C-alpha positions in Angstrom: 15.7 16.9 26.6 18.1 15.6 23.9 17.1 12.9 21.4 18.7 9.4 22.0 20.9 9.8 18.9 22.4 12.9 20.5 23.8 11.2 23.6 26.0 8.2 24.4 24.4 4.8 24.9 25.3 4.7 28.6 23.3 7.8 29.1 20.3 6.1 27.4 20.7 3.0 29.6 20.6 5.2 32.7 17.3 6.7 31.8 15.8 4.6 29.0 12.2 5.3 29.8 12.7 9.0 29.1 14.4 8.3 25.8 11.5 6.0 24.8 9.2 9.0 25.4 11.4 11.2 23.3 11.1 8.8 20.3 7.4 8.5 20.8 7.0 12.2 20.8 8.4 12.5 17.3 6.4 9.5 15.9 3.4 10.6 13.9 0.8 8.4 12.4 0.1 8.8 8.7 -3.0 6.7 8.4 -5.3 9.7 7.9 -3.8 10.6 4.6 -3.0 8.5 1.5 -1.0 9.4 -1.6 -3.1 9.6 -4.7 -0.5 8.0 -6.9 -0.8 7.3 -10.6 -4.2 6.3 -11.8 -6.3 8.0 -9.1 -9.8 8.7 -10.3 -11.4 12.0 -9.2 -15.1 11.9 -8.5 -16.2 14.1 -11.5 -14.5 11.6 -13.9 -16.1 8.6 -12.1 -19.5 10.4 -12.2 -19.2 11.0 -15.9 -18.8 7.3 -16.5 -21.7 6.5 -14.1 -24.0 8.9 -16.0 -23.0 7.5 -19.4 -23.7 4.0 -18.1 -27.0 5.0 -16.5 -28.1 6.7 -19.8 -27.3 3.7 -22.1 -29.0 1.2 -19.7 -32.1 3.4 -19.4 -31.6 4.0 -15.7 -30.2 0.5 -15.2 -33.4 -1.1 -16.3 -31.8 -3.0 -19.2 -28.2 -4.3 -18.9 -28.1 -5.6 -22.5 -24.4 -6.3 -22.9 -24.0 -5.2 -26.5 -24.5 -1.4 -26.0 -22.6 -1.6 -22.7 -19.6 -3.3 -24.5 -19.6 -0.5 -27.1 -19.7 2.1 -24.3 -16.8 0.5 -22.5 -14.6 0.9 -25.6 -15.7 4.5 -26.2 -15.8 5.6 -22.5 -13.5 3.2 -20.6 -14.2 4.8 -17.2 -17.5 2.8 -17.3 -15.4 -0.3 -16.7 -14.4 1.2 -13.3 -18.0 2.0 -12.6 -19.1 -1.6 -13.4 -16.4 -3.0 -11.2 -17.5 -0.8 -8.3 -21.1 -2.0 -8.8 -19.9 -5.6 -8.6 -17.7 -4.8 -5.6 -14.9 -6.9 -7.1 -11.1 -6.5 -7.4 -9.7 -6.7 -10.9 -8.5 -10.2 -10.2 -11.9 -11.3 -8.9 -13.6 -9.8 -12.0 -11.2 -11.8 -14.2 -12.2 -15.0 -12.4 -15.9 -14.2 -12.8 -15.4 -13.4 -16.5 -13.6 -16.7 -17.1 -16.4 -18.6 -15.3 -19.3 -16.8 -17.1 -18.0 -16.5 -20.6 -16.0 -18.7 -23.0 -13.0 -16.4 -22.8 -10.1 -16.9 -20.4 -9.2 -13.6 -18.6 -6.1 -13.9 -16.6 -5.7 -11.9 -13.4 -2.7 -10.1 -14.7 -4.6 -9.1 -17.9 -7.5 -7.7 -15.8 -5.2 -5.8 -13.6 -3.4 -4.3 -16.7 -6.7 -3.3 -18.2 -7.9 -1.7 -15.0 -4.6 0.2 -14.5 -4.6 1.5 -18.1 -8.2 2.7 -17.8 -7.4 4.5 -14.5 -4.3 6.2 -16.1 -6.3 7.3 -19.2 -10.0 7.0 -18.3 -11.2 9.0 -21.3 -9.0 7.4 -24.0 -11.0 4.9 -26.1 -9.9 1.3 -26.1 -9.2 -0.7 -29.2 -12.0 -3.3 -29.7 -9.7 -5.7 -31.5 -7.1 -8.2 -30.3 -6.8 -10.0 -27.0 -7.5 -6.9 -25.0 -10.7 -6.2 -26.9 -11.8 -9.8 -26.4 -11.1 -9.7 -22.6 -12.9 -6.3 -22.2 -15.9 -7.8 -23.8 -15.8 -10.8 -21.5 -15.5 -8.6 -18.5 -18.5 -6.5 -19.5 -20.6 -9.5 -20.5 -20.0 -11.2 -17.2 -20.8 -8.0 -15.3 -24.0 -7.5 -17.1 -25.0 -11.1 -16.4 -24.2 -11.0 -12.7 -25.8 -7.6 -12.1 -28.9 -8.7 -13.9 -29.3 -11.9 -12.0 -28.4 -10.6 -8.6 -27.5 -12.8 -5.6 -28.7 -16.4 -5.6 -30.0 -18.3 -2.6 -27.2 -19.8 -0.6 -26.6 -21.4 2.8 -27.6 -19.2 5.7 -24.1 -19.5 7.2 -22.6 -17.7 4.1 -23.0 -14.3 2.5 -22.9 -13.8 -1.2 -20.7 -11.0 -2.6 -23.7 -9.6 -4.6 -26.0 -9.5 -1.6 -25.6 -5.7 -1.4 -28.3 -3.1 -1.3 -27.9 -2.3 -5.0 -27.3 -5.8 -6.4 -29.1 -8.3 -4.2 -32.2 -8.7 -6.5 -30.6 -7.8 -9.8 -32.1 -5.0 -11.9 -35.0 -4.6 -9.5 -32.4 -3.5 -6.9 -30.2 -1.2 -9.0 -32.9 0.9 -10.7 -34.7 2.2 -7.6 -31.4 3.0 -5.8 -30.1 4.9 -8.9 -33.3 7.0 -8.7 -33.7 7.4 -5.0 -30.3 6.9 -3.5 -29.3 4.5 -0.7 -30.5 4.7 2.9 -27.7 6.1 5.0 -27.8 3.2 7.4 -27.3 0.7 4.6 -24.4 2.8 3.1 -22.7 2.7 6.6 -23.3 -1.0 6.9 -21.7 -1.8 3.6 -18.9 0.6 4.3 -18.3 -1.3 7.5 -18.0 -4.5 5.5 -15.7 -3.0 3.0 -13.6 -0.3 4.8 -13.4 3.2 3.3 -10.6 3.6 0.7 -9.6 0.0 1.1 -9.1 -0.6 -2.7 -7.2 2.6 -3.1 -5.1 1.9 -0.1 -4.2 -1.4 -1.5 -3.2 0.1 -4.8 -0.9 2.6 -3.2 0.5 0.4 -0.4 4.0 0.5 -1.8 3.9 4.3 -2.0 2.8 4.5 1.6 5.6 2.1 2.6 8.2 4.0 0.6 7.6 7.2 2.5 10.5 6.7 4.9 12.8 5.2 2.3 12.3 8.1 0.0 13.2 10.6 2.7 16.4 8.7 3.5 17.3 8.4 -0.2 16.9 12.2 -0.7 19.1 12.9 2.4 21.9 10.6 1.3 21.8 11.9 -2.2 21.8 15.5 -1.0 25.0 14.9 0.9 26.7 12.9 -1.8 26.9 9.8 0.3 27.4 6.5 -1.6 24.8 3.9 -0.8 23.3 0.7 -2.0 19.5 0.5 -1.8 18.4 -3.1 -1.9 15.4 -4.5 -3.7 12.6 -6.3 -1.9 13.5 -9.9 -1.1 17.0 -9.4 -2.6 19.7 -11.7 -1.4 22.9 -10.0 -0.3 26.0 -12.0 0.7 26.7 -11.7 4.4 23.1 -10.9 5.3 20.3 -13.4 6.0 17.8 -10.6 5.2 19.0 -7.7 3.2 18.8 -4.3 5.0 17.2 -1.4 3.1 20.3 0.7 2.8 24.0 -0.3 2.9 26.7 2.5 3.1 28.8 2.6 1.1 28.0 -0.8 -0.4 27.6 -4.5 0.4 31.3 -5.2 -0.2 32.4 -2.9 2.7 29.3 -2.2 4.9 30.0 0.5 7.4 26.5 1.8 8.1 23.3 -0.2 7.8 19.9 1.5 7.7 16.6 -0.3 8.3 13.5 1.7 7.4 9.9 1.0 8.1 6.5 2.6 8.3 4.2 0.5 10.5 0.7 1.3 11.5 0.2 -1.9 13.5 2.2 -3.3 16.4 2.8 -6.7 14.7 4.6 -5.2 11.7 6.6 -3.0 14.1 7.6 -5.9 16.3 8.9 -7.8 13.2 11.0 -4.8 12.2 12.5 -4.5 15.7 13.5 -8.2 15.6 15.2 -7.6 12.2 17.2 -4.7 13.6 18.2 -6.8 16.7 19.4 -9.5 14.3 21.5 -7.0 12.4 23.1 -5.8 15.6 23.9 -9.4 16.6 25.6 -9.9 13.2 27.6 -6.7 13.5 29.2 -7.8 16.8 29.5 -11.5 16.1 33.1 -12.7 16.6 34.2 -9.2 17.4 36.1 -8.1 20.5 35.1 -5.0 22.4 38.2 -3.3 21.2 37.4 -4.1 17.6 33.8 -2.8 17.9 30.9 -3.7 15.6 31.5 -4.3 11.9 29.0 -1.6 11.1 26.7 0.9 12.7 23.0 0.0 12.7 20.5 2.8 12.2 16.7 2.5 12.4 14.4 5.0 10.6 10.8 4.5 11.6 7.3 6.0 11.2 3.7 5.1 12.0 1.7 4.4 15.1 2.7 0.8 15.3 6.0 1.7 16.9 4.2 3.5 19.7 2.3 0.4 20.9 4.9 -1.4 22.9 7.4 0.4 25.1 9.4 -2.8 25.5 9.9 -3.0 21.7 11.2 0.6 21.6 13.7 -0.2 24.4 14.9 -3.1 22.3 15.2 -0.9 19.3 17.3 1.7 21.2 19.5 -1.0 22.6 20.1 -2.7 19.1 20.9 0.7 17.5 22.8 2.1 20.5 20.3 5.0 20.4 20.4 5.6 16.6 16.6 5.7 16.1 15.3 8.3 13.8 11.7 9.2 12.8 10.4 11.1 9.8 10.7 14.3 11.8 14.3 13.6 12.8 15.7 12.0 9.7 17.3 15.4 8.7 19.5 15.0 11.8 20.7 11.5 10.8 23.9 12.5 8.9 25.1 14.8 11.7 24.5 12.2 14.5 25.8 9.0 12.9 28.8 7.6 11.1 27.1 8.8 7.8 29.0 12.1 8.3 32.2 10.2 7.4 30.9 9.6 3.9 29.8 13.2 3.1 31.1 14.5 -0.3 28.6 17.4 -0.6 28.5 19.6 2.5 
């Protein structure tokens, strides 16, 4: 069975359900794998920081901030360990440090410190200047919160420190560091927090750029002139800028929308955008003139497989020019992109 981009649109209309199945067959979900990206911390590095922190705190029996601060400057990975113990994002830790010390730690500063440590976890930090002051505030607030544990609060609420290792302060941390955590409790807290959630958030742009990168490589390989727009960029003539414009926004001939969607809501929004581009391409045009530009959709992720009706709309809006990660290599040959090839 041919792919929809290999046949005329009347052929698709005559048997659209079959062509929906053809697109679905090439859609693969990527949620099981994540790019490591810059700043990924392998477990041995993390464990080294954990053991250093455990040693200097005498098995987490004494979280005196002074030696912990010195350790953080000498062995920065311990900052990542402390943040993991708190269960905070860098921005949340900044807020806690500002509330619990006399130093204002901005969210951007905390994120910058966190990223620099993840990029060079063994490179000592300078204890001077604004950064040194903020690192001290972060560590002191962590030591205070971890020592005190979770306070009593309204039964309708749950405190962020009400975790197996931090609920009762040092009396919680020490025994678990010696004995480990009951598997049921580990699973419960994982349920509350989602595995790899923090890492997924940090590489979300890399995940989303997967399709765009594949398209960019294809266009470059064939020497096709293109304009790749930035997020939220305004382009004259477009209410929402498409991802790729060929050859440029001053003479658009081919428009490519690209999206990886692992949920049906995101996929539906992208389908709506493609439909709108199609409407704009034929507005005030006669059938003889044809559309102003060809609209192409490049998609990936399980979100696009959830609603058959949405896929029908996508095929209609692109006149069959729907490509997936598997079929992107065929895109130049089966679209107007072939008119702009300069490198065979």
